[in-house]
C-alpha positions in Angstrom: -4.3 0.4 -17.6 -3.4 -0.3 -13.4 -2.7 -3.6 -12.3 0.8 -5.6 -11.0 4.4 -3.2 -9.8 6.6 -5.7 -11.0 7.5 -9.4 -11.4 6.0 -13.0 -11.2 8.4 -12.7 -7.5 7.4 -8.8 -6.6 9.8 -9.6 -3.6 13.2 -9.7 -5.4 12.4 -6.5 -6.9 14.1 -4.9 -3.7 12.5 -1.3 -2.6 10.3 1.3 -4.7 9.4 5.1 -4.2 6.4 6.2 -5.2 3.9 9.6 -5.5 0.8 7.8 -3.6 -3.1 9.0 -2.9 -4.4 7.7 0.2 -8.1 6.1 -0.6 -9.7 5.0 1.6 -8.7 3.3 5.3 -10.1 0.6 7.5 -10.0 -1.1 11.0 -9.4 -4.5 11.3 -8.1 -6.6 13.8 -5.6 -9.6 12.9 -3.0 -11.9 14.3 -1.0 -9.5 16.2 -4.1 -7.7 17.5 -6.0 -4.5 16.1 -4.4 -1.8 13.7 -5.2 -0.5 9.9 -5.5 -1.1 5.8 -4.0 1.3 3.8 -5.6 1.1 0.4 -3.2 3.4 -2.0 -3.8 4.7 -5.5 0.3 5.7 -7.7 0.2 8.2 -10.5 -0.1 4.7 -13.2 -3.3 3.8 -10.4 -1.9 0.7 -9.6 -3.4 -0.2 -5.8 -0.9 0.0 -3.2 -2.3 -2.2 0.2 -0.8 -1.8 3.5 -1.6 -3.6 6.2 0.3 -1.9 9.8 0.2 -1.5 13.5 1.0 1.9 14.4 -1.0 4.7 14.9 -1.6 6.9 12.1 -4.7 9.5 12.8 -2.5 12.4 10.0 -3.5 10.2 7.9 -6.8 10.1 6.5 -8.3 9.3 2.1 -7.2 13.0 0.0 -3.5 12.7 2.0 -1.0 12.7 -0.6 2.6 10.9 -0.1 5.4 10.1 -1.1 6.8 6.5 0.3 9.7 4.2 -0.2 8.2 0.2 -0.1 8.5 -2.8 -1.6 5.7 -5.0 -2.7 5.5 -8.0 -1.4 2.5 -9.5 -3.5 0.2 -9.6 -5.5 -3.5 -10.1 -5.6 -6.5 -10.2 -7.2 -9.4 -9.4 -4.9 -13.3 -8.4 -6.0 -11.4 -8.0 -10.2 -8.5 -5.6 -9.0 -5.6 -6.0 -8.7 -3.5 -5.1 -5.9 0.0 -4.9 -4.6 0.6 -5.5 -1.4 3.5 -3.8 0.6 5.9 -3.9 3.7 8.5 -1.8 4.9 5.9 0.9 4.2 8.1 4.9 5.0 6.2 7.9 4.8 9.3 10.0 3.0 6.9 12.6 2.7 3.7 14.7 2.9 
């Protein structure tokens, strides 16, 4: 069953590496300017959310990647548990 990755203090769990499927990408305008919100799913069905200001035109829904990241927080949105990440790095397309 999809849920949270790691403990109640996820930032202390360190880096993780996982294959991810991009489900959606949405534009947003935050306090640091425009960017994209990427919504990924891992092999266990967990949702991984990454906000980025990087221009990643090739990263479109349906693309599978291998990524390294740190889970910084757990949140629930519309009844779904989400894992918000940072220090996101694409290792392999």
